[in-house]
VEXLO-780289 format. One record per residue: residue number from 1; x, y negated, z negated of N, C-alpha, C, O, CB in turn; chain; residue in three letters. Coordinates in pm, whole numbers. Atoms other than C-alpha are relative to their C-alpha. Glycine has a CB too. Layout:
<drenkes>
{pos NUM nx X ny Y nz Z cax X cay Y caz Z cx X cy Y cz Z ox X oy Y oz Z cbx X cby Y cbz Z unit A code ALA} .
...
</drenkes>
This chain:
<drenkes>
{pos 1 nx 91 ny 0 nz -165 cax -2152 cay -62 caz -1239 cx 150 cy -40 cz 74 ox 227 oy -132 oz 47 cbx -170 cby -163 cbz 31 unit A code MET} .
{pos 2 nx -110 ny 15 nz -81 cax -1885 cay -34 caz -1004 cx -28 cy -8 cz 182 ox -67 oy 86 oz 250 cbx 89 cby 126 cbz -43 unit A code LEU} .
{pos 3 nx 4 ny 6 nz -91 cax -1885 cay -187 caz -679 cx 111 cy -21 cz 93 ox 199 oy -107 oz 81 cbx -72 cby -54 cbz -2 unit A code CYS} .
{pos 4 nx -105 ny -37 nz -95 cax -1684 cay -64 caz -376 cx 82 cy 23 cz -85 ox 177 oy -43 oz -44 cbx 46 cby -88 cbz 104 unit A code GLN} .
{pos 5 nx -146 ny -17 nz 83 cax -1423 cay 26 caz -640 cx 124 cy 66 cz 79 ox 128 oy 122 oz 188 cbx -24 cby 102 cbz -134 unit A code PRO} .
{pos 6 nx -143 ny -40 nz -65 cax -1076 cay 109 caz -572 cx -5 cy 175 cz -69 ox 0 oy 214 oz -186 cbx 166 cby -127 cbz -74 unit A code ILE} .
{pos 7 nx -24 ny -140 nz 67 cax -1070 cay 515 caz -549 cx 102 cy 67 cz 4 ox 106 oy 178 oz -51 cbx -70 cby 83 cbz 34 unit A code GLU} .
{pos 8 nx -160 ny -25 nz 42 cax -702 cay 555 caz -523 cx 116 cy -113 cz 30 ox 141 oy -155 oz 143 cbx 51 cby 132 cbz 81 unit A code SER} .
{pos 9 nx -104 ny 107 nz 8 cax -420 cay 299 caz -610 cx 90 cy 39 cz 85 ox 121 oy -58 oz 155 cbx 61 cby -26 cbz -130 unit A code GLY} .
{pos 10 nx -78 ny -30 nz -141 cax -206 cay 443 caz -361 cx -42 cy -62 cz 192 ox 15 oy -132 oz 276 cbx -17 cby 171 cbz -3 unit A code ARG} .
{pos 11 nx 37 ny 13 nz -124 cax -413 cay 443 caz -52 cx -47 cy -164 cz 10 ox -70 oy -212 oz 121 cbx -113 cby 113 cbz 33 unit A code ALA} .
{pos 12 nx 40 ny 141 nz -25 cax -514 cay 51 caz -148 cx 120 cy -65 cz 11 ox 133 oy -145 oz 104 cbx -90 cby -64 cbz -105 unit A code TYR} .
{pos 13 nx -145 ny 65 nz -32 cax -152 cay -61 caz -187 cx 71 cy 81 cz 149 ox 183 oy 39 oz 180 cbx 117 cby 32 cbz -157 unit A code LEU} .
{pos 14 nx -30 ny -62 nz -149 cax -89 cay 152 caz 167 cx -74 cy -139 cz 37 ox 5 oy -230 oz 62 cbx -77 cby 180 cbz 63 unit A code THR} .
{pos 15 nx 89 ny 106 nz -97 cax -371 cay -121 caz 308 cx 67 cy -128 cz -35 ox 73 oy -216 oz 51 cbx -180 cby -11 cbz -33 unit A code GLY} .
{pos 16 nx -64 ny 127 nz 18 cax -180 cay -397 caz 115 cx 92 cy -38 cz 70 ox 107 oy -154 oz 109 cbx 42 cby -16 cbz -102 unit A code LEU} .
{pos 17 nx -127 ny 17 nz -67 cax 145 cay -312 caz 287 cx -28 cy -44 cz 142 ox 23 oy -140 oz 199 cbx 84 cby 130 cbz -4 unit A code LEU} .
{pos 18 nx 48 ny 41 nz -106 cax -26 cay -307 caz 586 cx -25 cy -153 cz 57 ox -4 oy -204 oz 167 cbx -94 cby 58 cbz -7 unit A code ARG} .
{pos 19 nx 71 ny 136 nz -49 cax -184 cay -653 caz 547 cx 119 cy -81 cz 22 ox 121 oy -164 oz 113 cbx -109 cby -77 cbz -112 unit A code SER} .
{pos 20 nx -86 ny 93 nz -4 cax 148 cay -804 caz 472 cx 96 cy 59 cz 141 ox 167 oy -31 oz 184 cbx 76 cby -16 cbz -157 unit A code ARG} .
{pos 21 nx -58 ny -33 nz -122 cax 311 cay -629 caz 783 cx -53 cy -101 cz 74 ox 14 oy -198 oz 107 cbx -24 cby 135 cbz 53 unit A code VAL} .
{pos 22 nx 48 ny 50 nz -103 cax 56 cay -761 caz 1001 cx -10 cy -172 cz -21 ox -38 oy -251 oz 69 cbx -132 cby 76 cbz 24 unit A code ALA} .
{pos 23 nx 0 ny 169 nz 13 cax 70 cay -1129 caz 860 cx 123 cy -15 cz 54 ox 143 oy -124 oz 108 cbx -12 cby -79 cbz -159 unit A code ALA} .
{pos 24 nx -140 ny 114 nz -6 cax 456 cay -1149 caz 920 cx 44 cy 43 cz 133 ox 159 oy 33 oz 174 cbx 145 cby 19 cbz -132 unit A code GLY} .
{pos 25 nx -72 ny -5 nz -174 cax 445 cay -1040 caz 1310 cx -93 cy -120 cz 8 ox -125 oy -120 oz 126 cbx -33 cby 166 cbz 142 unit A code GLN} .
{pos 26 nx 39 ny 105 nz -40 cax 263 cay -1349 caz 1310 cx 102 cy -108 cz 33 ox 89 oy -197 oz 117 cbx -83 cby -33 cbz -81 unit A code ALA} .
{pos 27 nx -63 ny 82 nz 10 cax 547 cay -1515 caz 1240 cx 163 cy 16 cz 72 ox 180 oy 134 oz 101 cbx -19 cby -20 cbz -127 unit A code GLY} .
{pos 28 nx -109 ny -13 nz -71 cax 931 cay -1564 caz 1416 cx 76 cy 102 cz 0 ox 38 oy 172 oz -94 cbx 63 cby -80 cbz -19 unit A code ASP} .
{pos 29 nx -84 ny -135 nz 13 cax 1159 cay -1288 caz 1444 cx -16 cy 116 cz -76 ox -132 oy 151 oz -98 cbx 107 cby -25 cbz -35 unit A code GLY} .
{pos 30 nx 80 ny -125 nz 19 cax 1196 cay -951 caz 1283 cx -78 cy -22 cz -84 ox -64 oy -110 oz -169 cbx 60 cby 113 cbz -33 unit A code PRO} .
{pos 31 nx 109 ny 47 nz 164 cax 873 cay -911 caz 1047 cx 66 cy 146 cz -49 ox 152 oy 219 oz -2 cbx -249 cby -10 cbz 9 unit A code GLY} .
{pos 32 nx -52 ny -138 nz 120 cax 905 cay -621 caz 754 cx -95 cy 53 cz 102 ox -166 oy 12 oz 193 cbx -37 cby 14 cbz -217 unit A code ALA} .
{pos 33 nx 67 ny -134 nz -57 cax 794 cay -265 caz 819 cx -70 cy 54 cz -139 ox -15 oy 21 oz -244 cbx 125 cby 124 cbz 75 unit A code THR} .
{pos 34 nx -13 ny -52 nz 89 cax 594 cay -59 caz 584 cx 108 cy 89 cz -17 ox 105 oy 84 oz -140 cbx -91 cby 37 cbz -14 unit A code ILE} .
{pos 35 nx -50 ny -78 nz 47 cax 874 cay 209 caz 550 cx 79 cy -139 cz -68 ox 40 oy -153 oz -184 cbx 56 cby 121 cbz 86 unit A code ALA} .
{pos 36 nx -76 ny 134 nz 91 cax 1117 cay -157 caz 427 cx -20 cy -16 cz -97 ox 54 oy -1 oz -195 cbx -14 cby -120 cbz 24 unit A code GLY} .
{pos 37 nx 67 ny 31 nz 147 cax 867 cay -258 caz 193 cx 24 cy 91 cz -54 ox 72 oy 65 oz -165 cbx -138 cby -25 cbz -24 unit A code LEU} .
{pos 38 nx 11 ny -74 nz 150 cax 868 cay 44 caz 17 cx 144 cy 93 cz -35 ox 163 oy 163 oz -135 cbx -150 cby 121 cbz 4 unit A code ARG} .
{pos 39 nx -118 ny -16 nz 50 cax 1242 cay 124 caz 69 cx 10 cy -134 cz -160 ox 13 oy -112 oz -281 cbx 115 cby -25 cbz 152 unit A code GLY} .
{pos 40 nx -15 ny 115 nz 123 cax 1269 cay -240 caz -145 cx -78 cy 65 cz -124 ox -24 oy 67 oz -235 cbx -79 cby -167 cbz 43 unit A code LEU} .
{pos 41 nx 45 ny -39 nz 137 cax 1016 cay -82 caz -383 cx 71 cy 114 cz -69 ox 98 oy 108 oz -189 cbx -139 cby 36 cbz 7 unit A code LEU} .
{pos 42 nx -116 ny -112 nz 37 cax 1231 cay 241 caz -418 cx 116 cy -35 cz -81 ox 173 oy 29 oz -170 cbx 65 cby 52 cbz 124 unit A code ALA} .
{pos 43 nx -167 ny -3 nz 71 cax 1538 cay 89 caz -519 cx -69 cy -110 cz -78 ox 42 oy -161 oz -90 cbx 179 cby -43 cbz 109 unit A code ALA} .
{pos 44 nx 61 ny 29 nz 139 cax 1345 cay -118 caz -788 cx -21 cy -174 cz 19 ox -28 oy -251 oz -76 cbx 122 cby 53 cbz -147 unit A code GLY} .
{pos 45 nx 26 ny 122 nz -44 cax 1291 cay -455 caz -583 cx -131 cy -23 cz -34 ox -203 oy 76 oz -27 cbx 25 cby -17 cbz 133 unit A code SER} .
{pos 46 nx 142 ny 62 nz 19 cax 963 cay -650 caz -674 cx -2 cy -8 cz 167 ox 95 oy 25 oz 235 cbx -19 cby -169 cbz -107 unit A code GLY} .
{pos 47 nx 25 ny 70 nz -158 cax 791 cay -786 caz -287 cx -90 cy -56 cz -59 ox -120 oy -49 oz -178 cbx -39 cby 82 cbz 150 unit A code ILE} .
{pos 48 nx 105 ny 81 nz 0 cax 534 cay -1000 caz -234 cx -120 cy 1 cz 89 ox -131 oy -21 oz 210 cbx 46 cby -101 cbz 9 unit A code GLU} .
{pos 49 nx 162 ny 8 nz -58 cax 192 cay -984 caz -151 cx -96 cy -103 cz -18 ox -148 oy -125 oz -127 cbx -76 cby 100 cbz -51 unit A code ILE} .
{pos 50 nx 123 ny 32 nz 1 cax -65 cay -1212 caz -24 cx 47 cy -163 cz -158 ox -11 oy -229 oz -244 cbx -123 cby 184 cbz -42 unit A code MET} .
{pos 51 nx -81 ny 140 nz 119 cax 161 cay -1501 caz -257 cx 8 cy 54 cz -74 ox 28 oy -35 oz -156 cbx -55 cby -138 cbz -58 unit A code GLY} .
{pos 52 nx 27 ny -74 nz 129 cax 145 cay -1234 caz -546 cx 179 cy 74 cz -16 ox 214 oy 153 oz 72 cbx -160 cby 138 cbz 24 unit A code TYR} .
{pos 53 nx -131 ny -103 nz 71 cax 523 cay -1081 caz -711 cx -92 cy 114 cz -44 ox -182 oy 118 oz -128 cbx 103 cby -74 cbz -159 unit A code ALA} .
{pos 54 nx 19 ny -143 nz 74 cax 466 cay -725 caz -740 cx 133 cy 67 cz -41 ox 218 oy 85 oz 46 cbx -77 cby 107 cbz 99 unit A code LEU} .
{pos 55 nx -109 ny -88 nz 25 cax 731 cay -534 caz -926 cx 30 cy 129 cz 36 ox -66 oy 181 oz 92 cbx 9 cby 8 cbz -102 unit A code SER} .
{pos 56 nx -35 ny -131 nz -48 cax 882 cay -210 caz -852 cx -142 cy 129 cz -104 ox -212 oy 226 oz -74 cbx 212 cby 23 cbz -52 unit A code SER} .
{pos 57 nx 43 ny -87 nz 109 cax 725 cay -81 caz -1197 cx -163 cy -9 cz 41 ox -231 oy 94 oz 46 cbx 49 cby -60 cbz -169 unit A code THR} .
{pos 58 nx 156 ny 49 nz 43 cax 366 cay -234 caz -1179 cx -22 cy 87 cz 153 ox -126 oy 151 oz 166 cbx -55 cby -219 cbz -22 unit A code LEU} .
{pos 59 nx 49 ny -99 nz -149 cax 362 cay -49 caz -803 cx -6 cy 101 cz -29 ox -119 oy 143 oz -2 cbx 79 cby 15 cbz 127 unit A code TRP} .
{pos 60 nx -4 ny -142 nz 33 cax 432 cay 281 caz -917 cx -98 cy 37 cz -117 ox -134 oy 152 oz -139 cbx 147 cby 39 cbz -37 unit A code ASP} .
{pos 61 nx 129 ny -39 nz 86 cax 160 cay 235 caz -1203 cx -132 cy -14 cz 84 ox -197 oy 86 oz 110 cbx -14 cby -101 cbz -135 unit A code GLU} .
{pos 62 nx 112 ny 36 nz -154 cax -116 cay 84 caz -930 cx -11 cy 141 cz 46 ox -103 oy 215 oz 12 cbx 78 cby -118 cbz 157 unit A code LEU} .
{pos 63 nx -19 ny -143 nz -116 cax -11 cay 402 caz -689 cx -23 cy 113 cz -119 ox -56 oy 224 oz -78 cbx 199 cby 22 cbz 97 unit A code ALA} .
{pos 64 nx 42 ny -156 nz 44 cax -65 cay 657 caz -965 cx -146 cy -13 cz -81 ox -178 oy 67 oz -169 cbx 134 cby 78 cbz -116 unit A code SER} .
{pos 65 nx 104 ny -24 nz 54 cax -380 cay 583 caz -1069 cx -141 cy 21 cz 77 ox -162 oy -69 oz 159 cbx 0 cby -90 cbz -80 unit A code LEU} .
{pos 66 nx 101 ny -80 nz -39 cax -716 cay 775 caz -960 cx -114 cy -1 cz -55 ox -123 oy 61 oz -161 cbx 30 cby 104 cbz -2 unit A code GLN} .
{pos 67 nx 86 ny 62 nz 69 cax -1062 cay 630 caz -1022 cx -63 cy 141 cz -65 ox -100 oy 127 oz -181 cbx -95 cby -103 cbz 91 unit A code LEU} .
{pos 68 nx 79 ny -88 nz 74 cax -1214 cay 946 caz -1123 cx 95 cy -2 cz -124 ox 44 oy -42 oz -228 cbx -32 cby 148 cbz 73 unit A code ALA} .
{pos 69 nx -98 ny -28 nz 115 cax -901 cay 1007 caz -1365 cx -26 cy -143 cz -131 ox -44 oy -134 oz -252 cbx 186 cby 0 cbz 83 unit A code GLU} .
{pos 70 nx 28 ny 83 nz 63 cax -949 cay 685 caz -1488 cx -106 cy -12 cz -113 ox -79 oy -28 oz -232 cbx -10 cby -62 cbz 75 unit A code VAL} .
{pos 71 nx 111 ny -18 nz 8 cax -1306 cay 703 caz -1548 cx -13 cy 150 cz -92 ox -128 oy 185 oz -64 cbx -51 cby -12 cbz 141 unit A code GLY} .
{pos 72 nx -30 ny -142 nz 14 cax -1245 cay 1078 caz -1727 cx -63 cy -51 cz -138 ox -3 oy -146 oz -189 cbx 169 cby 80 cbz 24 unit A code ALA} .
{pos 73 nx 49 ny -1 nz 150 cax -1467 cay 1077 caz -2080 cx -70 cy -115 cz -17 ox -91 oy -163 oz -128 cbx 110 cby 6 cbz -108 unit A code GLY} .
{pos 74 nx 67 ny 116 nz 48 cax -1652 cay 785 caz -2018 cx -161 cy 63 cz -65 ox -195 oy 174 oz -23 cbx -12 cby -120 cbz 141 unit A code PHE} .
{pos 75 nx 139 ny -68 nz 72 cax -2011 cay 871 caz -2218 cx -92 cy -84 cz 60 ox -128 oy -163 oz -28 cbx -17 cby -4 cbz -177 unit A code ALA} .
{pos 76 nx 113 ny 89 nz -70 cax -2272 cay 674 caz -1987 cx -34 cy -18 cz 125 ox 12 oy 64 oz 205 cbx 12 cby -110 cbz -22 unit A code GLY} .
{pos 77 nx 58 ny 6 nz -146 cax -2435 cay 561 caz -1673 cx 133 cy -71 cz 103 ox 219 oy -156 oz 80 cbx -163 cby -112 cbz -1 unit A code ARG} .
{pos 78 nx -126 ny 67 nz -99 cax -2213 cay 509 caz -1347 cx -143 cy -58 cz 128 ox -215 oy 4 oz 206 cbx 164 cby 170 cbz 86 unit A code VAL} .
{pos 79 nx 101 ny -10 nz -151 cax -2441 cay 306 caz -1109 cx 152 cy -29 cz 82 ox 260 oy -38 oz 24 cbx -170 cby -161 cbz 34 unit A code ASP} .
{pos 80 nx -105 ny 7 nz -73 cax -2205 cay 259 caz -812 cx -46 cy -88 cz 125 ox -145 oy -41 oz 180 cbx 53 cby 139 cbz 29 unit A code TRP} .
{pos 81 nx 64 ny 104 nz -139 cax -2282 cay -6 caz -513 cx 108 cy 27 cz 60 ox 224 oy 34 oz 20 cbx -36 cby -184 cbz -9 unit A code LEU} .
{pos 82 nx -36 ny -37 nz -109 cax -2217 cay 83 caz -179 cx -18 cy -145 cz 96 ox -129 oy -171 oz 142 cbx -82 cby 131 cbz 37 unit A code HIS} .
{pos 83 nx 25 ny 108 nz -97 cax -2188 cay -225 caz 31 cx -8 cy 33 cz 168 ox 95 oy 79 oz 216 cbx 114 cby -99 cbz -27 unit A code LEU} .
{pos 84 nx -66 ny -50 nz -115 cax -2235 cay -161 caz 398 cx -61 cy -149 cz 97 ox -173 oy -198 oz 80 cbx -58 cby 189 cbz 53 unit A code ALA} .
{pos 85 nx 54 ny 101 nz -62 cax -2256 cay -459 caz 647 cx -88 cy -2 cz 132 ox -124 oy -98 oz 200 cbx 94 cby -66 cbz 16 unit A code GLY} .
{pos 86 nx 122 ny -17 nz -127 cax -2485 cay -336 caz 916 cx -101 cy 74 cz -92 ox -94 oy 79 oz -215 cbx 49 cby 110 cbz 162 unit A code GLY} .
{pos 87 nx 84 ny -73 nz 55 cax -2764 cay -134 caz 847 cx 27 cy 94 cz -60 ox 123 oy 168 oz -38 cbx -67 cby 30 cbz 60 unit A code PRO} .
{pos 88 nx -56 ny -105 nz 120 cax -2797 cay 80 caz 546 cx 3 cy 156 cz 42 ox -102 oy 207 oz 80 cbx -105 cby -9 cbz -139 unit A code VAL} .
{pos 89 nx 34 ny -110 nz 1 cax -2695 cay 430 caz 580 cx 51 cy 96 cz -40 ox 54 oy 58 oz -157 cbx -22 cby 20 cbz 73 unit A code SER} .
{pos 90 nx -53 ny -79 nz 101 cax -2529 cay 738 caz 434 cx 140 cy -66 cz -42 ox 211 oy -156 oz 3 cbx 13 cby 149 cbz 51 unit A code ALA} .
{pos 91 nx -144 ny 67 nz 59 cax -2240 cay 691 caz 224 cx 89 cy 24 cz 42 ox 75 oy 137 oz 89 cbx 43 cby 14 cbz -111 unit A code LEU} .
{pos 92 nx -141 ny -109 nz -89 cax -1891 cay 781 caz 376 cx 1 cy 148 cz -68 ox -77 oy 179 oz -158 cbx 201 cby -75 cbz -35 unit A code PRO} .
{pos 93 nx -2 ny -103 nz 62 cax -1793 cay 1119 caz 300 cx 92 cy -6 cz -84 ox 65 oy 43 oz -193 cbx 4 cby 94 cbz 66 unit A code GLN} .
{pos 94 nx -123 ny 71 nz 74 cax -1457 cay 989 caz 158 cx -80 cy -59 cz -157 ox -52 oy -23 oz -271 cbx 75 cby -155 cbz 118 unit A code LYS} .
{pos 95 nx 114 ny 91 nz 79 cax -1727 cay 767 caz -45 cx -29 cy 112 cz -122 ox 25 oy 122 oz -232 cbx -166 cby -45 cbz 111 unit A code THR} .
{pos 96 nx 50 ny -101 nz 56 cax -1922 cay 1070 caz -157 cx 71 cy 101 cz -67 ox 31 oy 139 oz -177 cbx -60 cby 46 cbz 76 unit A code ALA} .
{pos 97 nx -110 ny -108 nz 46 cax -1623 cay 1334 caz -209 cx 47 cy -92 cz -179 ox 64 oy -24 oz -280 cbx 174 cby 7 cbz 159 unit A code ASP} .
{pos 98 nx -48 ny 45 nz 131 cax -1516 cay 1033 caz -519 cx -114 cy -7 cz -99 ox -89 oy 3 oz -219 cbx 67 cby -136 cbz 12 unit A code GLU} .
{pos 99 nx 94 ny 1 nz 94 cax -1837 cay 1010 caz -672 cx -30 cy 133 cz -29 ox -107 oy 146 oz -125 cbx -110 cby -74 cbz 35 unit A code MET} .
{pos 100 nx 26 ny -102 nz 81 cax -1856 cay 1349 caz -728 cx 93 cy 68 cz -100 ox 64 oy 134 oz -200 cbx -37 cby 80 cbz 74 unit A code SER} .
{pos 101 nx -74 ny -19 nz 79 cax -1522 cay 1390 caz -833 cx 34 cy -100 cz -172 ox 105 oy -88 oz -272 cbx 88 cby 6 cbz 96 unit A code ARG} .
{pos 102 nx 13 ny 97 nz 138 cax -1605 cay 1096 caz -1086 cx -126 cy 90 cz -55 ox -93 oy 145 oz -160 cbx -42 cby -200 cbz 31 unit A code LEU} .
{pos 103 nx 89 ny -71 nz 60 cax -1909 cay 1277 caz -1176 cx 58 cy 148 cz -110 ox 12 oy 207 oz -208 cbx -87 cby 37 cbz 126 unit A code ALA} .
{pos 104 nx -20 ny -131 nz 55 cax -1724 cay 1565 caz -1266 cx 100 cy -16 cz -105 ox 141 oy 80 oz -169 cbx 42 cby 102 cbz 103 unit A code GLY} .
{pos 105 nx -66 ny -25 nz 161 cax -1504 cay 1415 caz -1557 cx -97 cy -113 cz -75 ox -19 oy -197 oz -119 cbx 206 cby -44 cbz -20 unit A code THR} .
{pos 106 nx 66 ny 105 nz 28 cax -1780 cay 1168 caz -1687 cx -38 cy 86 cz -59 ox -12 oy 205 oz -40 cbx -67 cby -90 cbz 72 unit A code ILE} .
{pos 107 nx 84 ny -93 nz 85 cax -2011 cay 1270 caz -1960 cx -115 cy -42 cz 24 ox -206 oy -34 oz -58 cbx 22 cby 7 cbz -145 unit A code ALA} .
{pos 108 nx 144 ny 103 nz -3 cax -2280 cay 1080 caz -1829 cx -70 cy 35 cz 161 ox -63 oy 143 oz 221 cbx 54 cby -210 cbz -13 unit A code GLY} .
{pos 109 nx 48 ny -39 nz -116 cax -2461 cay 1036 caz -1511 cx 79 cy -136 cz 149 ox 125 oy -249 oz 136 cbx -194 cby 1 cbz -35 unit A code LYS} .
{pos 110 nx -53 ny 123 nz -115 cax -2346 cay 850 caz -1147 cx -91 cy -45 cz 84 ox -153 oy 50 oz 132 cbx 110 cby 43 cbz 99 unit A code VAL} .
{pos 111 nx 156 ny 47 nz -72 cax -2615 cay 694 caz -967 cx 52 cy -137 cz 88 ox 108 oy -243 oz 60 cbx -151 cby -54 cbz -146 unit A code VAL} .
{pos 112 nx -70 ny 102 nz -95 cax -2551 cay 531 caz -647 cx -62 cy -83 cz 67 ox -178 oy -44 oz 50 cbx 68 cby 49 cbz 88 unit A code SER} .
{pos 113 nx 73 ny 57 nz -74 cax -2694 cay 273 caz -418 cx 100 cy -41 cz 103 ox 222 oy -41 oz 91 cbx -78 cby -96 cbz -64 unit A code ARG} .
{pos 114 nx -57 ny -10 nz -109 cax -2624 cay 201 caz -80 cx -114 cy -187 cz 25 ox -235 oy -210 oz 24 cbx -28 cby 189 cbz 104 unit A code THR} .
{pos 115 nx 89 ny 158 nz -77 cax -2708 cay -231 caz 41 cx 56 cy -57 cz 88 ox 161 oy -117 oz 64 cbx -27 cby -130 cbz -84 unit A code ILE} .
{pos 116 nx -10 ny 104 nz -102 cax -2681 cay -390 caz 318 cx -9 cy -106 cz 36 ox -95 oy -179 oz 87 cbx -30 cby 6 cbz 51 unit A code ALA} .
{pos 117 nx -2 ny 190 nz 14 cax -2472 cay -697 caz 273 cx 183 cy 16 cz 25 ox 267 oy 106 oz 15 cbx -72 cby -101 cbz -225 unit A code ALA} .
{pos 118 nx -186 ny -9 nz -54 cax -2103 cay -763 caz 376 cx 96 cy 2 cz -174 ox 69 oy -32 oz -290 cbx 64 cby -216 cbz 129 unit A code PRO} .
{pos 119 nx -75 ny -2 nz 140 cax -1851 cay -716 caz 112 cx 78 cy -126 cz 20 ox 191 oy -140 oz 67 cbx 103 cby 141 cbz -36 unit A code ALA} .
{pos 120 nx -10 ny 191 nz -13 cax -1849 cay -1123 caz 98 cx 108 cy -24 cz -129 ox 87 oy -135 oz -179 cbx -199 cby -112 cbz -42 unit A code PHE} .
{pos 121 nx -118 ny 52 nz 46 cax -1528 cay -1137 caz -136 cx 92 cy 15 cz 88 ox 196 oy -44 oz 59 cbx 40 cby 48 cbz -112 unit A code TRP} .
{pos 122 nx -100 ny 2 nz -99 cax -1335 cay -1050 caz 177 cx 3 cy -92 cz 116 ox 95 oy -77 oz 197 cbx 4 cby 113 cbz 46 unit A code LEU} .
{pos 123 nx 113 ny 118 nz -133 cax -1495 cay -1312 caz 437 cx 63 cy -138 cz -95 ox 67 oy -153 oz -217 cbx -271 cby 21 cbz -8 unit A code LEU} .
{pos 124 nx -94 ny 102 nz -6 cax -1302 cay -1623 caz 434 cx -174 cy -106 cz -43 ox -194 oy -160 oz -152 cbx 118 cby -18 cbz 187 unit A code GLU} .
{pos 125 nx 123 ny 59 nz -20 cax -1661 cay -1789 caz 486 cx -128 cy 59 cz -80 ox -233 oy 67 oz -15 cbx -20 cby 7 cbz 141 unit A code GLU} .
{pos 126 nx 104 ny -107 nz 20 cax -1893 cay -1579 caz 240 cx -116 cy -64 cz -10 ox -134 oy -179 oz -52 cbx 17 cby 88 cbz -117 unit A code ALA} .
{pos 127 nx 129 ny 26 nz -41 cax -2230 cay -1581 caz 316 cx -71 cy -8 cz -193 ox -15 oy 6 oz -301 cbx -65 cby 151 cbz 130 unit A code PRO} .
{pos 128 nx 55 ny -26 nz 171 cax -2482 cay -1588 caz -11 cx 13 cy 123 cz 21 ox 31 oy 171 oz 134 cbx -164 cby -47 cbz -68 unit A code PRO} .
{pos 129 nx 47 ny -96 nz 90 cax -2528 cay -1281 caz -218 cx -85 cy 40 cz -28 ox -67 oy 113 oz -125 cbx 13 cby -4 cbz -72 unit A code ALA} .
{pos 130 nx 134 ny 23 nz 78 cax -2859 cay -1268 caz -287 cx -18 cy 177 cz -11 ox -52 oy 229 oz -117 cbx -149 cby -108 cbz 102 unit A code ASP} .
{pos 131 nx 1 ny -188 nz -11 cax -2852 cay -826 caz -170 cx 50 cy 26 cz -130 ox 0 oy 107 oz -209 cbx 118 cby 90 cbz 131 unit A code ARG} .
{pos 132 nx -159 ny -68 nz 90 cax -2554 cay -795 caz -409 cx -46 cy -45 cz -118 ox -8 oy 29 oz -208 cbx 185 cby -71 cbz 36 unit A code PHE} .
{pos 133 nx 31 ny 76 nz 129 cax -2692 cay -1001 caz -692 cx -120 cy 31 cz -17 ox -122 oy 32 oz -140 cbx 16 cby -149 cbz -5 unit A code VAL} .
{pos 134 nx 112 ny -92 nz -16 cax -3046 cay -846 caz -655 cx 9 cy 116 cz -84 ox -42 oy 149 oz -191 cbx -14 cby 44 cbz 136 unit A code ALA} .
{pos 135 nx -11 ny -120 nz 93 cax -2890 cay -522 caz -694 cx 34 cy 24 cz -110 ox -35 oy 93 oz -185 cbx 51 cby 67 cbz 28 unit A code ALA} .
{pos 136 nx -32 ny -5 nz 91 cax -2665 cay -565 caz -944 cx -109 cy 8 cz -165 ox -113 oy 85 oz -261 cbx 77 cby -89 cbz 32 unit A code THR} .
{pos 137 nx 56 ny 18 nz 105 cax -2917 cay -721 caz -1165 cx -98 cy 102 cz -48 ox -141 oy 123 oz -162 cbx -47 cby -110 cbz 11 unit A code THR} .
{pos 138 nx 147 ny -160 nz -41 cax -3187 cay -401 caz -1062 cx 121 cy 141 cz -78 ox 80 oy 240 oz -138 cbx -43 cby 52 cbz 298 unit A code ASP} .
{pos 139 nx -120 ny -100 nz 90 cax -2860 cay -179 caz -1216 cx -16 cy -71 cz -137 ox -20 oy 15 oz -226 cbx 194 cby -11 cbz 63 unit A code GLY} .
{pos 140 nx -16 ny 12 nz 176 cax -2870 cay -369 caz -1570 cx -148 cy 34 cz -48 ox -167 oy 121 oz -133 cbx 51 cby -181 cbz -68 unit A code TRP} .
{pos 141 nx 181 ny -28 nz -4 cax -3285 cay -367 caz -1565 cx -14 cy 108 cz 5 ox -111 oy 122 oz -71 cbx -94 cby -46 cbz 113 unit A code LEU} .
{pos 142 nx 65 ny -120 nz 13 cax -3336 cay -28 caz -1535 cx -42 cy 18 cz -173 ox 24 oy -30 oz -265 cbx 106 cby 121 cbz 63 unit A code VAL} .
{pos 143 nx 11 ny -43 nz 130 cax -3534 cay 124 caz -1855 cx 43 cy 135 cz -23 ox 24 oy 240 oz 38 cbx -125 cby -14 cbz -43 unit A code PRO} .
{pos 144 nx -20 ny -178 nz 82 cax -3416 cay 410 caz -2050 cx -51 cy 109 cz 39 ox 1 oy 220 oz 51 cbx -54 cby 21 cbz -134 unit A code ALA} .
{pos 145 nx 83 ny -179 nz -44 cax -3674 cay 657 caz -1944 cx 45 cy -4 cz 85 ox 110 oy 100 oz 79 cbx -162 cby 52 cbz 24 unit A code ALA} .
{pos 146 nx -57 ny -37 nz -118 cax -3535 cay 619 caz -1591 cx 151 cy 44 cz -6 ox 190 oy 151 oz 41 cbx -18 cby -108 cbz 89 unit A code GLN} .
{pos 147 nx -106 ny -58 nz 50 cax -3192 cay 625 caz -1712 cx 52 cy 123 cz -23 ox 154 oy 166 oz 31 cbx 4 cby -33 cbz -74 unit A code GLU} .
{pos 148 nx 1 ny -104 nz 58 cax -3234 cay 935 caz -1905 cx -51 cy 107 cz 88 ox -9 oy 223 oz 78 cbx -64 cby -17 cbz -110 unit A code ALA} .
{pos 149 nx 15 ny -110 nz -152 cax -3376 cay 1121 caz -1591 cx 102 cy 75 cz 62 ox 77 oy 143 oz 162 cbx -37 cby -73 cbz 124 unit A code ALA} .
</drenkes>
């Protein structure tokens, strides 16, 4: 079961760099830049992001990951949950494309569901995750006959 999975390690890490730069802009003096942080990593230095040390080796390994490649060869059903903060709508095209890539690399079926619920793990004051819990439970309780269909 995947819930809002990270589709591209490189894109995710770029988002973390942006967060680090934005957080630094609130302080006094010159802040870090994305180019500067990338330069440190390229030089073999580690950086800190959200209180965690990130070595250049770990950065390179994470940046090389693609969800479809990590899942390649999996023989089973993948239940992909997409959380939408507002009214349930169609999947974003980028997500639909990544699902198709994943479906092409596994020996199984990719089933997707969109749930009208916020990405609660990103919120400081997380609301009850009732819809997420129900969708997760439903995903695990799908009868084998439906899964084979």
